[in-house]
C-alpha positions, 0 to 999 in steps of 0.5 A: 405270492405277490412278495416273490414277484419283484424285489422292490415290492418285497422291500417296500412290504418289509419296510412297511411291516417293520414300521407298523410292528415298531409302532405297535410295540411302541404303543404297548410299551407306552401302555405298560409304563402307563399301567405301572404308573396307575399301579403305583397310584393304588389302582387294582392290578386285575383291571390294569392288566385287563386294560393291557390285554385289550390294548395289545389285542387292539394293536395286533388288530391294527397291525393285521388290518394295516398289512392286509390293506397294504397288500390289497392296494399293492396287488391292485397296483401290481395287477395294473402294471402287469396288465400294461407289461403284458400289453407291451409284450403284445405290441412288441409281437406286432399285436396292436389290438389292445383297447383301454377300458379304464374309466377311473381317475388316478395316476395309474388309470392315466398312465394306462390311458396314455400308454394305449394312446401311444400304442395307437399312434405307434400303430398308425405310424407303422401303417403309414410307413408300410403304406409308404414302402408300398407306394415307393415300391409301386412307384419304382415299378411304374417308373421302370415300366414307363422308361422301358418303352422309349428306351427300347425304341431308341435302341431299336432305331440305333441298331437300324441306323448302324446297319448298312444298306438303309436309304437316306430317307430311312435314316432321316425317319429313324433319326426323327423317331429317335428325336421324338422318343428322346422328347418323350423320355425327357418329358416323362422324366420331368413328370416322374420327378415331380410325382416322386417329389410330391409323394415323398414329401420333398415338395412342400406346398407354400400357400399364401393369399393370392389372386386365383384369376392370375393363377388361371391366366398363367396356366392358360398362357402356358398352353396358349401356343399349342392351342393356337397351333390347332386353332382351338379357342380358349374362352375365359368367362366371368373370371373374377379377382378372388383371393384365396390361400393357395400355392400359385406355382403348383396350382398353375401346374395343376390347371395347366395339366387339365388344359393340356389334356383338353388341347390334346384331345380336342380336334382342330378349331375346337373350343375350351371354356373356363369359368369361376363361380364363388360358392359359400366355402369354395370357389369352383373352376370349370374347364369344359371342352368339346373334344373326344370325351372319356368313356364311362368305364374310364372316368373313375380311373383317369386320376390314377397314376400312369392310367391311360385310356385304351382308345386308338386316339389316346394311344396315338397321342403322346402322354404317360398318364401322370398329368391328371394324377399330379393335378389331383395330388396338388389340389388334395394337398391344399384341401381341394379336389377335382372331378370329371364328367364326360360322355364319349364323343361329346367333350369333357367337363372338369370341376376344380374346388378350392377352399376360400 
């Protein structure tokens, strides 16, 4: 029975019932005194008491109808609250499948709709937290794997240096290899720091209206020395002064990573072309090289974290597969994107799109 479910509901029902009954009794007494007055004025007693009986019947009917209506409304309210309570229990058990099906107006319908909206947002937040936990777990695993290789090499070379009987030439070779592994380790740690800060939200990109041409030139200046050592000619074609909202520091880093890869995998006396085209809603930056190209099976994976191709040239070249991944993250955080087109042995073309 509804009155047994909740003490507050029971109290409300009792107060309402007592009020209605008191109102009915008041009406009966009022009619009684009215009838007494009529009797004193010579009205027939039978007619007076007939009126009295009818009044009592009407009052009783009013009380019954009022209580029935109140119980009906109360049941509807309790039913809605029970439904919400049941869904809360489901959410506490980790079940977020409930969907609001109400299309009525009123405070209860609004509460129900807001509750299901809150439930949906809670589910999204929990999914994001779980995804973040998986990302952190994956990142820690990748970092451990990436650091293990240079550290193992350094340990091996140190052990060889501590052994007696190695020649001066072997000692110099081992020291040079340790130096190379140390440089690789330092470069890797810097890259991993940038990635971890980007993925955990510690890096907040600060976009402001700036000349993208200046950003590209700064990126080119950062790689120019390495390019000139290999005799690679970097050509900047049709670079226009275009002002867009972007984080100049990190966008330069993104473009630099693409240029660094181009220099790494382009043979001596090669060529890299950079051009800008202003579209309706975007600017397009094309970076083309005539390097070794990318196999078709690898083209969709090159922007994955720590992914490197399996070709001999790639394996012999220093790198850890974080540059293009970081580039993609930086551009996507600003509403941009990067794509690649390449054929093995025929160079590569990277296209960067950024919002005007």
